[in-house]
C-alpha positions, 0 to 999 in steps of 0.5 A: 556151867551148862552145855549151852554156856560152854557152847556159847563160849566155844563159838565166841572164842572160835569166831575171835580166833578166826577174826584174829587170823584174818587180821594177821593175814591181811596186815602181814608184811609179806602180803602188804605188797600183794594187797597194794597192787590192786590200788596202784592198778586202779590208779593207773587206769585213770 
């Protein structure tokens, strides 16, 4: 493989890891209550 292919695979893998970290952080049980607060606050304003 040439350097361009290695760089492309590295960037693709890096973006996949970042995406996986965002998903894990967003849907973790510990942060679930924190994420729901904004929704309930918006409903209370009505």
